KOLMARFI-549200 format. One record per residue (C-alpha): x, y, z; residue in one letter; residue number from 0. Coordinates in nm, 2 decimals. Last residue first. Layout:
<<X,Y,Z>,"a",NUM> ...
***
This chain:
<<-2.89,2.99,-7.99>,"a",514> <<-2.46,2.93,-8.04>,"q",513> <<-2.35,2.53,-8.09>,"q",512> <<-2.11,2.42,-7.89>,"v",511> <<-1.96,2.03,-8.02>,"v",510> <<-1.97,1.73,-7.83>,"g",509> <<-1.86,1.59,-7.49>,"a",508> <<-2.20,1.70,-7.30>,"v",507> <<-2.38,1.72,-7.63>,"a",506> <<-2.47,2.00,-7.87>,"g",505> <<-2.36,2.20,-7.59>,"a",504> <<-2.54,2.54,-7.59>,"v",503> <<-2.50,2.92,-7.61>,"v",502> <<-2.67,3.19,-7.44>,"s",501> <<-2.66,3.57,-7.50>,"r",500> <<-2.55,3.90,-7.27>,"g",499> <<-2.19,3.86,-7.34>,"r",498> <<-2.01,3.89,-7.71>,"g",497> <<-1.88,3.58,-7.87>,"r",496> <<-1.61,3.52,-7.60>,"q",495> <<-1.86,3.57,-7.33>,"k",494> <<-2.07,3.25,-7.45>,"a",493> <<-1.82,3.04,-7.54>,"q",492> <<-1.73,3.09,-7.12>,"y",491> <<-2.10,2.96,-7.07>,"m",490> <<-2.09,2.68,-7.35>,"a",489> <<-1.76,2.56,-7.15>,"k",488> <<-1.94,2.61,-6.79>,"d",487> <<-2.28,2.42,-6.94>,"a",486> <<-2.05,2.15,-7.01>,"a",485> <<-1.89,2.14,-6.68>,"s",484> <<-2.21,2.14,-6.50>,"l",483> <<-2.33,1.84,-6.73>,"l",482> <<-2.00,1.62,-6.68>,"d",481> <<-2.03,1.71,-6.30>,"q",480> <<-2.40,1.61,-6.21>,"p",479> <<-2.28,1.29,-6.38>,"t",478> <<-2.45,1.20,-6.77>,"e",477> <<-2.64,0.89,-6.88>,"d",476> <<-2.97,1.06,-6.77>,"g",475> <<-3.11,1.23,-7.10>,"c",474> <<-2.87,1.56,-7.04>,"g",473> <<-2.89,1.89,-7.16>,"v",472> <<-2.62,2.15,-7.14>,"a",471> <<-2.68,2.55,-7.15>,"i",470> <<-2.41,2.82,-7.15>,"g",469> <<-2.52,3.16,-7.03>,"i",468> <<-2.34,3.54,-7.03>,"s",467> <<-2.54,3.78,-6.84>,"v",466> <<-2.62,4.18,-6.85>,"g",465> <<-2.57,4.42,-6.58>,"m",464> <<-2.74,4.78,-6.59>,"v",463> <<-2.71,5.01,-6.31>,"t",462> <<-3.00,5.28,-6.18>,"e",461> <<-2.85,5.55,-5.93>,"s",460> <<-2.97,5.65,-5.56>,"g",459> <<-2.74,5.38,-5.41>,"r",458> <<-2.87,5.12,-5.64>,"l",457> <<-3.15,5.10,-5.85>,"r",456> <<-3.12,4.77,-6.10>,"l",455> <<-3.18,4.85,-6.49>,"p",454> <<-3.35,4.52,-6.62>,"l",453> <<-3.13,4.31,-6.82>,"a",452> <<-3.16,4.04,-6.55>,"i",451> <<-3.49,3.95,-6.64>,"a",450> <<-3.41,4.00,-7.06>,"d",449> <<-3.13,3.78,-7.02>,"i",448> <<-3.32,3.52,-6.81>,"c",447> <<-3.62,3.52,-7.04>,"r",446> <<-3.35,3.43,-7.31>,"q",445> <<-3.24,3.16,-7.12>,"a",444> <<-3.56,3.01,-7.03>,"l",443> <<-3.65,3.02,-7.40>,"i",442> <<-3.33,2.85,-7.45>,"l",441> <<-3.38,2.60,-7.25>,"a",440> <<-3.72,2.51,-7.35>,"a",439> <<-3.58,2.46,-7.68>,"r",438> <<-3.32,2.25,-7.56>,"e",437> <<-3.58,2.02,-7.36>,"a",436> <<-3.78,1.95,-7.65>,"s",435> <<-3.90,1.61,-7.53>,"d",434> <<-4.03,1.50,-7.16>,"e",433> <<-3.86,1.79,-7.02>,"f",432> <<-3.86,1.62,-6.61>,"d",431> <<-3.57,1.87,-6.51>,"a",430> <<-3.50,2.24,-6.49>,"a",429> <<-3.20,2.32,-6.31>,"l",428> <<-3.08,2.72,-6.31>,"l",427> <<-2.74,2.78,-6.18>,"v",426> <<-2.59,3.11,-6.04>,"f",425> <<-2.22,3.27,-6.12>,"e",424> <<-2.17,3.57,-5.96>,"d",423> <<-1.96,3.48,-5.64>,"g",422> <<-1.99,3.14,-5.71>,"g",421> <<-2.26,2.82,-5.67>,"i",420> <<-2.60,3.05,-5.65>,"r",419> <<-2.86,2.77,-5.73>,"a",418> <<-3.24,2.83,-5.90>,"v",417> <<-3.37,2.48,-5.87>,"t",416> <<-3.71,2.39,-6.12>,"d",415> <<-4.05,2.19,-5.93>,"t",414> <<-4.18,2.52,-5.87>,"q",413> <<-4.12,2.61,-6.23>,"r",412> <<-3.88,2.93,-6.30>,"v",411> <<-3.89,3.27,-6.36>,"l",410> <<-4.00,3.47,-6.06>,"g",409> <<-3.69,3.29,-5.94>,"l",408> <<-3.44,3.44,-6.11>,"l",407> <<-3.59,3.81,-6.08>,"r",406> <<-3.54,3.73,-5.68>,"r",405> <<-3.18,3.61,-5.74>,"a",404> <<-3.12,3.88,-5.95>,"v",403> <<-3.23,4.15,-5.66>,"e",402> <<-3.01,3.95,-5.40>,"e",401> <<-2.70,3.97,-5.59>,"l",400> <<-2.74,4.35,-5.67>,"a",399> <<-2.76,4.39,-5.30>,"e",398> <<-2.48,4.24,-5.26>,"d",397> <<-2.28,4.41,-5.51>,"g",396> <<-2.43,4.77,-5.32>,"a",395> <<-2.29,4.62,-4.98>,"e",394> <<-1.94,4.53,-5.19>,"h",393> <<-1.88,4.85,-5.31>,"g",392> <<-2.06,5.11,-5.53>,"l",391> <<-1.76,5.14,-5.84>,"t",390> <<-1.57,4.82,-5.74>,"d",389> <<-1.88,4.56,-5.73>,"n",388> <<-2.04,4.76,-5.99>,"l",387> <<-1.74,4.67,-6.23>,"a",386> <<-1.74,4.33,-6.10>,"k",385> <<-2.07,4.26,-6.22>,"f",384> <<-2.07,4.37,-6.54>,"g",383> <<-2.17,4.03,-6.69>,"d",382> <<-2.34,3.78,-6.47>,"l",381> <<-2.24,3.39,-6.50>,"d",380> <<-2.50,3.22,-6.60>,"l",379> <<-2.51,2.82,-6.61>,"y",378> <<-2.85,2.66,-6.75>,"l",377> <<-2.90,2.31,-6.66>,"v",376> <<-3.15,2.12,-6.89>,"a",375> <<-3.26,1.75,-6.80>,"v",374> <<-3.44,1.50,-7.03>,"q",373> <<-3.72,1.23,-7.01>,"h",372> <<-3.69,0.90,-7.04>,"g",371> <<-3.88,0.77,-6.74>,"h",370> <<-3.61,0.60,-6.55>,"r",369> <<-3.31,0.78,-6.71>,"k",368> <<-3.48,1.10,-6.63>,"a",367> <<-3.58,1.01,-6.27>,"r",366> <<-3.20,0.93,-6.16>,"v",365> <<-3.10,1.23,-6.41>,"l",364> <<-3.27,1.46,-6.17>,"a",363> <<-3.22,1.29,-5.87>,"q",362> <<-2.82,1.37,-5.96>,"q",361> <<-2.94,1.74,-6.02>,"l",360> <<-3.06,1.76,-5.68>,"r",359> <<-2.82,1.63,-5.48>,"d",358> <<-2.56,1.86,-5.69>,"d",357> <<-2.75,2.13,-5.68>,"l",356> <<-2.78,2.08,-5.25>,"l",355> <<-2.41,2.07,-5.25>,"k",354> <<-2.31,2.36,-5.50>,"r",353> <<-2.57,2.60,-5.30>,"n",352> <<-2.94,2.62,-5.27>,"p",351> <<-3.08,2.99,-5.28>,"l",350> <<-3.10,3.20,-4.95>,"g",349> <<-2.96,3.48,-5.15>,"t",348> <<-2.72,3.56,-4.90>,"l",347> <<-2.63,3.26,-4.68>,"s",346> <<-2.61,3.02,-4.95>,"d",345> <<-2.85,2.72,-4.90>,"h",344> <<-2.74,2.36,-4.80>,"h",343> <<-2.51,2.41,-4.48>,"a",342> <<-2.77,2.68,-4.38>,"l",341> <<-3.06,2.49,-4.43>,"r",340> <<-2.95,2.21,-4.19>,"a",339> <<-2.87,2.41,-3.92>,"l",338> <<-3.18,2.64,-3.93>,"a",337> <<-3.34,2.29,-3.90>,"a",336> <<-3.15,2.15,-3.62>,"q",335> <<-3.23,2.44,-3.46>,"n",334> <<-3.51,2.33,-3.26>,"d",333> <<-3.35,2.05,-3.19>,"v",332> <<-3.07,2.18,-3.03>,"l",331> <<-3.30,2.44,-2.87>,"k",330> <<-3.46,2.12,-2.69>,"a",329> <<-3.19,1.96,-2.59>,"l",328> <<-3.05,2.27,-2.41>,"l",327> <<-3.33,2.27,-2.24>,"r",326> <<-3.30,1.91,-2.15>,"n",325> <<-2.94,1.98,-2.01>,"f",324> <<-3.08,2.23,-1.81>,"a",323> <<-3.32,1.97,-1.65>,"q",322> <<-3.03,1.72,-1.64>,"t",321> <<-2.83,1.98,-1.43>,"l",320> <<-3.05,2.09,-1.23>,"h",319> <<-3.15,1.71,-1.12>,"g",318> <<-2.77,1.67,-1.07>,"i",317> <<-2.77,2.00,-0.81>,"e",316> <<-3.10,1.87,-0.66>,"d",315> <<-3.43,1.76,-0.74>,"d",314> <<-3.42,1.37,-0.80>,"r",313> <<-3.43,1.16,-1.11>,"v",312> <<-3.51,1.36,-1.39>,"v",311> <<-3.56,1.17,-1.71>,"r",310> <<-3.34,1.28,-2.00>,"l",309> <<-3.51,1.44,-2.32>,"p",308> <<-3.50,1.29,-2.64>,"a",307> <<-3.24,1.30,-2.94>,"l",306> <<-3.33,0.94,-3.08>,"g",305> <<-3.07,0.68,-2.93>,"l",304> <<-2.77,0.44,-3.10>,"e",303> <<-2.67,0.77,-3.31>,"g",302> <<-2.32,0.82,-3.12>,"r",301> <<-2.42,1.16,-2.98>,"t",300> <<-2.75,1.00,-2.85>,"m",299> <<-2.52,0.73,-2.72>,"r",298> <<-2.31,0.94,-2.51>,"d",297> <<-2.66,1.17,-2.37>,"a",296> <<-2.74,0.84,-2.27>,"q",295> <<-2.44,0.74,-2.08>,"n",294> <<-2.39,1.06,-1.93>,"a",293> <<-2.77,1.06,-1.83>,"a",292> <<-2.66,0.69,-1.65>,"r",291> <<-2.32,0.88,-1.51>,"l",290> <<-2.55,1.21,-1.35>,"l",289> <<-2.81,0.95,-1.22>,"p",288> <<-2.54,0.73,-0.99>,"r",287> <<-2.33,1.01,-0.91>,"l",286> <<-2.49,1.08,-0.60>,"l",285> <<-2.48,0.70,-0.49>,"w",284> <<-2.16,0.63,-0.63>,"a",283> <<-1.98,0.95,-0.46>,"m",282> <<-2.13,0.80,-0.11>,"i",281> <<-2.00,0.47,-0.16>,"f",280> <<-1.65,0.67,-0.29>,"g",279> <<-1.65,0.86,0.02>,"i",278> <<-1.71,0.57,0.22>,"l",277> <<-1.41,0.40,0.07>,"v",276> <<-1.19,0.74,0.13>,"l",275> <<-1.25,0.77,0.43>,"v",274> <<-1.14,0.37,0.53>,"a",273> <<-0.83,0.42,0.27>,"a",272> <<-0.73,0.77,0.48>,"v",271> <<-0.79,0.62,0.83>,"a",270> <<-0.59,0.30,0.72>,"p",269> <<-0.29,0.50,0.56>,"a",268> <<-0.28,0.77,0.89>,"r",267> <<-0.10,0.58,1.12>,"q",266> <<0.13,0.35,0.89>,"q",265> <<0.19,0.70,0.64>,"l",264> <<0.28,0.92,0.95>,"i",263> <<0.51,0.65,1.08>,"f",262> <<0.71,0.59,0.76>,"t",261> <<0.74,0.96,0.74>,"q",260> <<0.86,0.97,1.10>,"m",259> <<1.11,0.69,1.02>,"r",258> <<1.23,0.86,0.67>,"a",257> <<1.28,1.20,0.83>,"v",256> <<1.46,1.01,1.13>,"p",255> <<1.75,0.90,0.88>,"a",254> <<1.78,1.29,0.79>,"l",253> <<2.17,1.30,0.89>,"a",252> <<2.22,0.88,0.74>,"e",251> <<2.08,0.99,0.41>,"s",250> <<2.26,1.35,0.41>,"v",249> <<2.62,1.17,0.48>,"p",248> <<2.77,1.29,0.72>,"l",247> <<3.12,1.51,0.72>,"r",246> <<3.39,1.67,0.96>,"a",245> <<3.66,1.87,0.75>,"v",244> <<3.94,2.01,0.91>,"v",243> <<4.17,2.27,0.73>,"f",242> <<4.56,2.30,0.72>,"w",241> <<4.74,2.64,0.69>,"g",240> <<5.00,2.46,0.96>,"s",239> <<5.00,2.61,1.28>,"t",238> <<4.66,2.75,1.20>,"p",237> <<4.44,2.42,1.19>,"v",236> <<4.13,2.55,1.00>,"s",235> <<3.75,2.47,1.04>,"a",234> <<3.52,2.32,0.79>,"i",233> <<3.17,2.16,0.82>,"a",232> <<3.02,1.91,0.57>,"s",231> <<2.66,1.80,0.53>,"i",230> <<2.63,1.53,0.29>,"e",229> <<2.51,1.40,-0.04>,"d",228> <<2.70,1.13,-0.22>,"i",227> <<2.83,1.11,-0.61>,"g",226> <<3.17,0.98,-0.48>,"k",225> <<3.33,1.33,-0.55>,"a",224> <<3.14,1.50,-0.30>,"n",223> <<2.79,1.64,-0.35>,"r",222> <<2.73,1.97,-0.05>,"t",221> <<2.57,2.04,0.25>,"t",220> <<2.71,2.34,0.44>,"g",219> <<2.91,2.44,0.72>,"s",218> <<3.20,2.67,0.81>,"g",217> <<3.55,2.76,0.71>,"r",216> <<3.59,2.97,0.35>,"y",215> <<3.95,3.01,0.28>,"g",214> <<3.95,2.92,-0.11>,"a",213> <<4.03,2.54,-0.03>,"m",212> <<3.72,2.55,0.16>,"a",211> <<3.49,2.71,-0.14>,"r",210> <<3.61,2.45,-0.39>,"d",209> <<3.57,2.16,-0.09>,"h",208> <<3.17,2.32,-0.11>,"l",207> <<3.16,2.32,-0.44>,"l",206> <<3.32,1.98,-0.47>,"n",205> <<3.40,1.85,-0.83>,"v",204> <<3.41,2.19,-1.00>,"g",203> <<3.76,2.23,-0.91>,"d",202> <<3.98,1.90,-0.91>,"p",201> <<3.94,1.63,-0.66>,"p",200> <<4.18,1.63,-0.37>,"t",199> <<4.53,1.43,-0.41>,"p",198> <<4.61,1.12,-0.20>,"t",197> <<4.79,1.11,0.11>,"l",196> <<4.49,0.93,0.33>,"s",195> <<4.20,0.86,0.08>,"m",194> <<4.22,0.44,0.13>,"s",193> <<4.22,0.53,0.52>,"v",192> <<3.88,0.64,0.54>,"d",191> <<3.89,0.82,0.86>,"t",190> <<4.10,1.04,0.69>,"s",189> <<4.45,1.17,0.66>,"a",188> <<4.72,1.48,0.49>,"v",187> <<4.45,1.48,0.21>,"f",186> <<4.63,1.69,-0.06>,"l",185> <<4.61,1.97,-0.25>,"r",184> <<4.97,2.10,-0.19>,"d",183> <<4.87,2.41,-0.01>,"r",182> <<4.53,2.35,0.04>,"p",181> <<4.64,2.08,0.32>,"s",180> <<4.35,1.86,0.43>,"v",179> <<4.24,1.67,0.74>,"v",178> <<3.93,1.47,0.65>,"l",177> <<3.75,1.33,0.94>,"i",176> <<3.41,1.10,0.88>,"g",175> <<3.05,1.01,0.85>,"g",174> <<2.93,0.68,0.73>,"a",173> <<2.84,0.47,1.05>,"q",172> <<2.77,0.76,1.30>,"g",171> <<3.03,1.03,1.38>,"v",170> <<3.37,1.01,1.34>,"r",169> <<3.61,1.12,1.61>,"g",168> <<3.75,0.79,1.74>,"t",167> <<3.89,0.72,1.33>,"q",166> <<4.05,1.06,1.37>,"l",165> <<4.25,0.91,1.66>,"h",164> <<4.34,0.65,1.50>,"d",163> <<4.50,0.84,1.24>,"l",162> <<4.74,1.07,1.48>,"f",161> <<4.81,0.74,1.66>,"g",160> <<5.21,0.84,1.69>,"d",159> <<5.25,0.55,1.46>,"a",158> <<5.11,0.64,1.18>,"t",157> <<5.20,1.00,1.22>,"l",156> <<5.55,0.94,1.20>,"d",155> <<5.72,1.29,1.25>,"a",154> <<6.07,1.35,1.10>,"t",153> <<6.25,1.65,1.23>,"g",152> <<6.48,1.84,1.03>,"v",151> <<6.75,2.11,1.24>,"l",150> <<6.89,2.35,0.95>,"v",149> <<7.18,2.47,0.93>,"a",148> <<7.38,2.82,0.97>,"a",147> <<7.10,3.09,0.99>,"v",146> <<7.23,3.39,1.12>,"k",145> <<7.24,3.51,1.49>,"g",144> <<7.58,3.61,1.60>,"a",143> <<7.66,3.31,1.76>,"a",142> <<7.51,3.07,1.49>,"d",141> <<7.19,3.03,1.42>,"r",140> <<6.95,2.65,1.37>,"v",139> <<6.68,2.69,1.16>,"p",138> <<6.38,2.48,1.18>,"t",137> <<6.23,2.23,0.97>,"t",136> <<5.94,1.93,1.00>,"m",135> <<5.92,1.60,0.75>,"p",134> <<5.53,1.43,0.77>,"l",133> <<5.56,1.10,0.81>,"v",132> <<5.23,0.83,0.71>,"s",131> <<5.35,0.49,0.78>,"h",130> <<5.41,0.27,0.46>,"r",129> <<5.70,0.10,0.66>,"s",128> <<5.97,0.12,0.41>,"v",127> <<5.92,0.38,0.16>,"a",126> <<5.77,0.62,0.42>,"a",125> <<5.41,0.78,0.31>,"a",124> <<5.38,1.16,0.24>,"r",123> <<5.31,1.47,0.38>,"p",122> <<5.44,1.77,0.25>,"v",121> <<5.72,1.96,0.50>,"g",120> <<5.60,2.18,0.78>,"l",119> <<5.79,2.51,0.86>,"a",118> <<6.01,2.68,1.06>,"p",117> <<6.10,3.06,0.93>,"k",116> <<6.45,3.18,0.95>,"g",115> <<6.55,3.20,0.57>,"q",114> <<6.70,2.91,0.56>,"l",113> <<6.41,2.74,0.74>,"a",112> <<6.19,2.88,0.48>,"s",111> <<6.40,2.68,0.21>,"a",110> <<6.39,2.34,0.36>,"f",109> <<6.04,2.37,0.44>,"e",108> <<5.97,2.43,0.05>,"p",107> <<6.22,2.12,-0.04>,"s",106> <<6.47,2.25,-0.28>,"q",105> <<6.75,2.11,-0.02>,"a",104> <<6.62,1.76,-0.03>,"a",103> <<6.87,1.63,0.23>,"l",102> <<7.19,1.46,0.16>,"q",101> <<7.43,1.19,0.35>,"g",100> <<7.70,1.11,0.61>,"e",99> <<7.65,1.21,0.96>,"g",98> <<7.58,1.48,1.16>,"d",97> <<7.61,1.77,0.92>,"l",96> <<7.41,1.61,0.65>,"r",95> <<7.50,1.82,0.33>,"r",94> <<7.14,2.00,0.25>,"g",93> <<7.31,2.31,0.09>,"a",92> <<7.28,2.52,0.31>,"a",91> <<7.39,2.28,0.61>,"d",90> <<7.22,1.96,0.72>,"a",89> <<7.12,1.84,1.05>,"v",88> <<6.91,1.57,1.10>,"a",87> <<6.66,1.41,1.38>,"l",86> <<6.50,1.07,1.40>,"g",85> <<6.20,0.84,1.29>,"l",84> <<6.06,0.87,1.62>,"p",83> <<6.05,1.21,1.60>,"f",82> <<5.84,1.34,1.96>,"m",81> <<6.03,1.08,2.12>,"a",80> <<6.16,1.27,2.40>,"n",79> <<6.47,1.16,2.60>,"l",78> <<6.58,0.94,2.30>,"t",77> <<6.54,1.19,2.06>,"g",76> <<6.74,1.43,2.28>,"r",75> <<7.05,1.15,2.34>,"e",74> <<7.03,1.06,1.95>,"a",73> <<7.10,1.43,1.85>,"l",72> <<7.41,1.48,2.10>,"w",71> <<7.52,1.17,1.96>,"a",70> <<7.48,1.29,1.58>,"h",69> <<7.65,1.60,1.67>,"l",68> <<7.93,1.45,1.89>,"q",67> <<8.02,1.21,1.57>,"q",66> <<7.97,1.50,1.31>,"p",65> <<8.17,1.79,1.48>,"r",64> <<8.19,2.12,1.27>,"a",63> <<7.83,2.18,1.36>,"l",62> <<7.94,2.05,1.72>,"l",61> <<8.08,2.41,1.79>,"e",60> <<7.75,2.59,1.73>,"p",59> <<7.60,2.41,2.05>,"p",58> <<7.22,2.33,1.98>,"l",57> <<6.99,2.47,2.28>,"t",56> <<6.80,2.69,2.03>,"a",55> <<6.78,2.41,1.78>,"a",54> <<6.62,2.20,2.06>,"l",53> <<6.40,2.44,2.16>,"r",52> <<6.29,2.53,1.79>,"q",51> <<6.23,2.10,1.71>,"l",50> <<6.03,2.15,2.07>,"f",49> <<5.79,2.40,1.93>,"s",48> <<5.77,2.25,1.58>,"l",47> <<5.67,1.90,1.80>,"r",46> <<5.42,2.08,2.07>,"e",45> <<5.27,2.24,1.75>,"g",44> <<5.19,1.99,1.54>,"l",43> <<5.00,1.79,1.82>,"y",42> <<4.84,2.08,1.95>,"n",41> <<4.69,2.22,1.60>,"d",40> <<4.63,1.86,1.51>,"v",39> <<4.37,1.89,1.85>,"d",38> <<4.25,2.19,1.78>,"r",37> <<4.15,2.10,1.43>,"a",36> <<3.96,1.79,1.57>,"v",35> <<3.76,1.98,1.81>,"y",34> <<3.72,2.26,1.58>,"d",33> <<3.54,2.00,1.33>,"a",32> <<3.38,1.84,1.59>,"l",31> <<3.16,2.16,1.70>,"a",30> <<3.12,2.23,1.32>,"k",29> <<2.94,1.87,1.28>,"q",28> <<2.71,1.93,1.57>,"q",27> <<2.65,2.26,1.42>,"t",26> <<2.57,2.07,1.06>,"a",25> <<2.37,1.84,1.23>,"v",24> <<2.14,2.08,1.42>,"s",23> <<2.08,2.28,1.10>,"q",22> <<2.00,1.96,0.90>,"t",21> <<1.84,1.83,1.16>,"l",20> <<1.58,2.12,1.16>,"d",19> <<1.53,2.17,0.82>,"q",18> <<1.47,1.84,0.73>,"r",17> <<1.26,1.81,1.02>,"l",16> <<1.05,2.13,0.92>,"f",15> <<1.05,1.99,0.53>,"r",14> <<0.91,1.62,0.64>,"s",13> <<0.64,1.79,0.92>,"l",12> <<0.51,1.99,0.60>,"q",11> <<0.51,1.73,0.35>,"i",10> <<0.37,1.45,0.56>,"y",9> <<0.11,1.68,0.69>,"s",8> <<-0.01,1.83,0.39>,"v",7> <<-0.03,1.50,0.22>,"a",6> <<-0.23,1.36,0.49>,"t",5> <<-0.45,1.67,0.48>,"g",4> <<-0.49,1.61,0.13>,"f",3> <<-0.54,1.25,0.12>,"v",2> <<-0.85,1.32,0.39>,"a",1> <<-0.98,1.64,0.21>,"m",0> 
***
């Protein structure tokens, strides 16, 4: 109970704290993601708004005057340093109107501006400084309101402290912020600078990231591309279509759970150990009689001790169990003789079976060899039994076998053995003949033929069966199998020669002769 109680407390408190802390951390991460997303949106909105105001105030006649247009843009850039990397104006083909050079007219942001919509380009690393830079475009319209040119400004995310701001927004030791562009499948910025301006993972690597790329905004627990479980929250940046991810490893978020688990183990372990020691002593005292009884019973099963009742030590549950065992043992002893009989006798007729016959035949052969006597084996197979069994049924067949067994028992001496070794096969073992064993066996065989030939009354009608007998005589030099095999072969010779007769094997391995 002490271990169970401690385990239940440990599991329940751990589960509760995990759920509670996970929900709490997810809420904090969502608030952080919303805050950073608003800040990023303000950063981008200010620059797009400035670029749009600049395009609206640009005199159309300067589009045909490169030097004056360049000076006008330089003056506005000096007054407001939102685009420290400079401003440029290009026609629809991308040719710069404020000087020499060519812009990427095929870029999505340039094409959007030509259609009259301000746009953000794809973040990239500057060629020389390796800073993270972001191009922005807006249309420049003529007096008729048509798009006459495109105004391009390039923001320096690194110089503006955009990434430094992400570093101040991180939570914990390993937590961080990601700014992701779904359109470009790109990490725009990250507290882990090695991830900035790198492609997002392919589908299937981070399931929560896949949902965010498809438009999900919220929080959840996921496993990132590095195989680390983390609690993440996603918030949108409306101006750009980007989203911000605030993330924190589960191991760090749930560190209080580990501390609580350690506390429980440190506080409860000594008490549990003391209770277990006490219980161990009590159980040893209570179970000593049971263990002693079990050891004695085990030695009985191995044959080291005879079957004897166990000593009853106390009048309690163990004492009652010992008494029940003693009663069971008494029944076992009473039933051993019956079990031994079942193991060596035919269950239908009560006659010895093949196993007991082999044992008695072996003993008879040993005596015959010692005293110079002879042994006769009569192998009987009923004639007509299968037809009787098929016609009158198995119950009638069983009754016929029982009657045959009784008739055979009435023909032999008490020292002889009548055994049933098969369905309708019987063996008579007659031993200890000083001489003329073959003649005695033939007389006994004829008596068997006459006895079995008497009508049987079964199911209200009389039925007649016959028997074929094979005889083998030995003097002790043979094995039980030799004699049985010779008698069996002689019996088949009797069946082949007309049934209802006996045949004697002149020698165990010799010529079979009819009697």
